[in-house]
N, C-alpha and C positions, 0 to 999 in steps of 0.2 A: 523619243517618247511623244505620243500625241497628246496635245495640250487644248484642243479646241472644245472638247466635251466638258460640260458641267460634271463635277465629280462629288459623290457622296460616300461617307462611310459605309452606309446601308441604305438600299432601296427596299422598301417593305411595300409588297404588292398585296393589296386587299385591306379595307379598312374596317372589317367587322372587329368583334371583340378580340380575336388573336392578334391580328395585324396592328390594332390601334394600341394594345397593351405592350407588344414588342416595340413599337414606334415610341411610346412614352418612356419606357424603361431605358432604351438606348439613349433617346435625347436627354434624359435626366442625367445620364452618365457622362455627357459631354460630347457625344457622337453627332456628327452631322447625318441626318435622316430625311429621307424623302418618303412620305406615305402617299402612296398612290392607289387611289380608289375610284371604281366605277360609279357614277352618278346614278341615283334614282332607284337603286336596287334594295329591297328588303328581304331578308331571309325569313321563309316561314318558320314560325317557332312559338312554341307555348309561352316562352318568356319567364320561365321559372329560374330564379336564382336563390340558392341556398344560403344561410346565415355565414357559412365560411366564405363565400365569395364576397359577400357584403364587407366582412372584416378584413380579407386578404388584400381586396384591390380598392378599399376606401370608397365605397359607392354610397352617395349621399341618399338621405331619405325621401328627398323630393322626386327621385327617379322612381321609387316603387309606387306604382299605380294601383296595387292592390296587395294585401296581406292575407295569404291563404292559411287557414287554420285546421284543414284536413282534407281528406280526398274520399271519394266513392267510387269502389270498383264494382262494375258491373258485368256479369257473367252473360254467356249465350241465352241461358234461360231466364234472364232478367233478375236473377239473385243479386241484391245489392248489399255490399259490405262497407260500412263506414270506417274509416282509418282516421281518428282524429290525432292533431299533433298537440299533445298535452304540454301546455307551456311554452310552445314555440310558434313558428311561423315559416312560411316559404314566401319570399318576395317575389312579385310579378312586376315585369317591365314591359314597356311597348319598344320593341326593336327599332322602330324607326326613330324614337326619341333617344333610346339608351345608346344606340350605335353612334348617333351623331354627337352624342355628349363625349363618348369615349374619344372620337376623333378630335374633338375640340381640345380635350385635356392633352392629347399628344401634341397638338399645335402650341398649347400654352407651355408645354414642357420644352419646346424649341424644335420639334419636328415640322418640316415644310410639307404643307397639305396641297395636293394637286388631284384634280379629277382627271381621269384618263383611263384608257382600256390596254392593258399589256398585250403586246403581240409578239415579242420575240426577245431572246437574249443570245447576243453573240459576244465575240471577244475582239478587243482591240490588238494592235501589234505587240503589245507587252503582255498579253494574255488576261487582261483584266476584263471583267463583266461589264458588258454594255447592255442596258435595257431600252428597248424600244417600246414606246407606247403611243396611242393615237390619242390626240387631244379630245376630250369629251365635247367640248362647247363649239369646236371648229367645224363649220359647215362643209369646208373644203377637205375635210379628212386629214388635217395636217398631223405630221407625225414628228415626235421628238426622241432623241436618244441622249441618255446620261450615263456616265460611267459609275460603277459601284464597286467598292472593294468587297461588299458582301451583299447578298439578296436573301430576303425572306420571304417565301411564298405562303401567302394565307388568303389564296384567292378561291377558296371553296373546294368542294368534293371534287369537281372536274377540273382542277388546278392547271391552268395554262403553264405555270411556271414549272411544275413537277413534269409536265408533258414535254417541255423543251429541255429543261436541265437534267431530267433522270428519264430518258426515254425507255430504258429497259425495265425500270421499276413497275411491278405488278400493281395495277389499280385495285384496291380493295372493294368487296362487294358493298352494295348500299340499298337502301329503301328510297323510294320517291316519295316525298311528303308533301301534302297539299292541305291548306287551311284557309278559312274564311274569316275575316275579322268583321264581326257584327256588333251592332248597338246593343249593349247590355239592357235588359228590360228594367223598368223601374221597379223598386223594392217591393216585395211581397204581391207581385202581379203574376209571377210564373212559378206554381209550386214545385216544378221540377228542376228550378235553377237556384241555386245558392252562390250569391257573389263571394262568400268566403270559402268556397270549396271547389276543388278540381274533380271532374267526373271522367273515369277511365273506362273505356268500353273494350272488354275482350270478348270479341265476337267475330267469327269468320266472315260474316256477311259484310262486316264493316271494314275488316282487315284480315287477310287470310294469313298472315305471318308477323303482324305488328299489333298496334292497337289504335282506337280512335280517342278523341280527348274533347272535352269543354274546359277551357282554362279562362277563368274570368280576368280581366285587366281593368277593373273599374268600370269607366265608361264604356268600354268595349270588351268583347269576348272572342278568343281564338277557339274555332271549332274546327278540327282537322282529323286527318287519318294518314298513313302511309303504309307502303307494300313495296316488296322487291318483284311481286307478280306482274309482269307486263299484260296489258289488257284489261286489269282490273279498273273499274270506273271510280276513281277517287272522288269526283264530283258527285256522283249517285250517293256514294257512302256518307259523304259530308252532310248532303241533304236529308238522309236518313237520321244522322246524329243530330241535326238541328231540329228535326221533328221531334225526337225523342226528348230534347231538352227542353222543349218549348220556344224554340227559336226560329222556327220556320218562317215566320212573318217579320222577323226582326231585320232592319235595314242593314244591308251589306256595305260595308266600309272600303274593303279591299279584298282581293284574292291573291294568294302566292303560292308558289310551288318550287321545289328544289330538290336534288339528291341529298341524302344523309348517309355517310359511310357507316358500316357496320362494325368495323374493327380498325386499329391503327395500321398504317402501312408498315412494312417490315423495314424500310429504311426511310429516314427523313432528310437525308443529306446527300450531296453529289461527291463529297470528298475533296471538295475543292473551295467553293466559296457560297453555297446555296444550301438553305435549310428550310424545311416547310414547318407549318403551325396550323393549329385549328383543323378544320374540315379537310384541308388540303393534305394534312399529315394523318387524317383517320382518327383525330382525337375526340370521339364521341361515344358515349357509353352505350354498349348493346343493351337491349331489352328495353331501355327507357327512352333512347334517343337523345338524352340529355347532352348539351354541347356547350352552354355558356361557360360554364366554370371550367371545363376541360380545355376549351378554346383559349381562354385567357391564361390558364396555367401554362399550356404549351408555348403560347406566346411569350411568357416570361422566361421560360427555359430556353426557348429560341433566342431570345435577346441576350441572355447571359452567356449561350454558347457562342454567338457571333461577337460578343464583346471580349471574350477570352481569345477568340480566333484573331480578331483585329489587334489585340495587345501583343500576341506572340507570333503570328504567322502560322501556327501550327493548325491546319485544317482538320486534323484528327479530333480536334476539340468540338467540331460541330455535331460529332455524333453524340455528345453529352446530352443534348436536348431530349432526344428519344430515350436514351438510357435512364435519366432522371425521372422522366414522367412514367415509363413503365416501372421503375422501382417503387414509385409513389402510388400508381394506379392500376398496375398490370393484374394484380390479383383480384380486385375488384372487377375489372373488366372480364377477366376469365371466368368469375363465378356468374356475371350477368349474362355472359355469352352461352353459358350451359342453361341458365334459366330460360333464355329466348328459345333456344334450340328445342328443349323439351316440352316446356309448358305452352308455347304459342303454336304447338304443331297441329293441333286440331281443337274443335269446340269441346269434346269430352274432356281434354286435358285443361283447357281453358276454365271449364267449369270447376274442376278440382283446385286449380290455382287460385281461383277467387274465394273458394271456400277455405283455403289454407290462411288467406289474409284475414280471417276472421279472429285467428289466434292472437292474443294479446303480445305473446313473446315476439311472433313475427312483425305485429304492428311496431313494437318498441324498437327493435333491432333494425327494421327497414328504415324507419325515420331517423334513428341515431346515425346509421351509415350514410344516409342522404344528407343530413344537415352538417356533418363533419368530413364527409368525403374519405372515410376509411371504413374497414371492416371492424366491428366492434368486439372487442377481446375481454371486456370487463366482466361478462357474465357467461362463463363457460357452460353452466348448466341449462342456461336458456338455448344455447346453440345445440346441446345434446337432446333437449326436448324437441326441438324444431327438426333435427335428423330424424327422429323416430316418428313424428308426425307426417313428415314428408315421406318416408318409407311406407307408412300405412296407406298414404294416399296412391303411392306409386303401384303398390301391391293390390289396390282396390278393396282394403280390409275396412275402409270406413265409407259411408255415403257421402257425396258432395254436399 
């Protein structure tokens, strides 16, 4: 048996919310964990985290840079619909700070942190996984290899781990998101901007198949958009959103872009010793593109699946990560996928979609589902009323 390579129970590739959560949970359970992350990268993200995430993953208040108490939906014709969160809030985080805190928590739990770029996964003479990575700070491009009993790929939508370990797996479709972090204006100086409200633009000129946004983060604000249409000018669209929001002259702090998957992969594991999580697994909500909660949840499920595999040697248990995730969230994802496919198709439908958002039943059930991450079953008559209202809009029996 080869003994020269450093060996870990698990190597986690990617230090975002999914990878950091998986590393933390495995380290807490007593497993030896290497958390490998590429330095200096920040994912473009609105930064919204619901109360359930704060509860489930013990996020401290000091990481919340803002508390959002409502949203404003803006239609192609500039119709504006306010959606207040009655008695609740959505937390906002800065991913640069939030992700680093999560990585630090993993290290405190016992995971070993290293900066490096994953390059390959091979096998030693005994068939064990060998992870090869390039040392980030080494000017000479030094490469390191470590042995792993299991590998978690949490390295983004274009996952290199998935590409190497699961070469035949079909890549899910994605939108490309781009945002600019700008300095928030002083209070009461910009009428179109509200530091406690998220603005969401449903307008084909700003995104032909997704939406554009203005998400306040306290001292800074995320202004962004996304689309799957190649050739669409994301920068021009963001410039237009900044103008509409009164942020055209706000100082730009940084700009970021990345692909966001539109649906979960059909398979998350290689049936041997690798499992995916986060964007690498496609754990992002359709229609909204929300990913932090689902990334952390998928990371937890991946850690539990790997823990079971390490304890038993039964690689079939790795499939439980996706199975549990889809049991918990698959129905919500299906509903959101239908919503995006139909209502985002053109500006006429977007106009009607924003009009529907005026309805109090729609607002209540939307916020309840978002805050608690499950479909609301407690008010069946509200669902019935929404069904008939949706039908009336579909048949164009009412004006937007």
